[in-house]
N, C-alpha and C positions, 0 to 999 in steps of 0.2 A: 504494499499499498504504499503512495507518495504521499508527501508533505500535503498537497490539494488536497487530496482523499481526506488525510487527517484532519484538514481542519475542518471540510465541510461534515463527516461524523461527528465532531465537537459540537458543531452549530446548528445541528440535526438534534441532538440530546438536548442540549440546551433548550431548545423550541420544542422540543417535547417535556420534557419539565416545567416549562413554562406553562404550555396548553395542558396538564393534565391538572397541574396547580391551580387551574383557573387564573393566572393572570392574564392569559389572551381569549379573544374568544375563538369560536372554530372555526371562523371565515378567515380571522388576520393569520392563526396558526398555518391554513393551507394558503394565502398568499406568499407569505415568508418560505414556506418550505418550497412551494414553487420555485422561488426566487434562487436559495439555496442551491438548490438542485440544478435550476438554469446554469447557474454561474459554473458549477461542475462540469456539466455537458458543454457549454462553451470555453472551459479551456484546452478542452483537448485536440479540438478542430476539427478538419475535416481527413479523415483515412481510408486509405484504400486495401484492398484485400489482396494478397499474396495469390494471385489464382493460378494454379499449376495446370498450365496446355499440354499436352500431350504432341509430341514432334510432328510436324507434318513430312508423310515418305512421298516422294512424288516417283516418278517411273525411268527419271534421267538418270538418277544415281542407286536412289535406293530401291527399297522393297517396295510392292503394294500390297497393305492392308488384306489378312487372306491369303495369303500366299502359303504361309505355313502354318496350319494351326499347333502343336508340339509346345512352340512356346507359348500359347495361351494355356493352354494345358498342361503344364509342368511348371509353368511359372520360369522364371530366370535362374533357379537352384535346379536346373533340367536333371542331373545327375542324380543328385537325393531325391528327387521325386522318384524317379526312373527305379532306383533302388529300391523305393518305398512300395512301388507296384509292384514289382518283381518279389518281394519278401510275401505278399499280398497274395498274388496268384499263388506263389508256390504254395504259402499255407491252405488255400483253397483249394488247388488238386492232394493235396496231401489228405484232406478234409472227406476229400471227393470217393478217394482210394479206399481209405477206413469205410467209409460206410460201403461200397462193392463189398469189399471185403468180408464185414459184416453179417452184411444177407446171406452171402455166396453159403458161407461156413454156419450162420444162424441156425 
């Protein structure tokens, strides 16, 4: 929290105490609160978001989107994802083999 926010919080606490203590009316409390909050809002100015824009691939030197589906499926760590896929497929085949053997010898 920066210094400006601390000052605004202190001012809001003082306003709350004055309102709940009956020293100021509800309309005056709301007007003062609006002024305090607007001062905080104006102190920050206008900020822009940092938008992430995906790179544009052209046909001149880059690849056309949709050429290769594997990087999309496996992500950037294709090697580790493929390893997990191989482990999963091996486990599924082992389970299927055990089921076949169970039904044959049962």
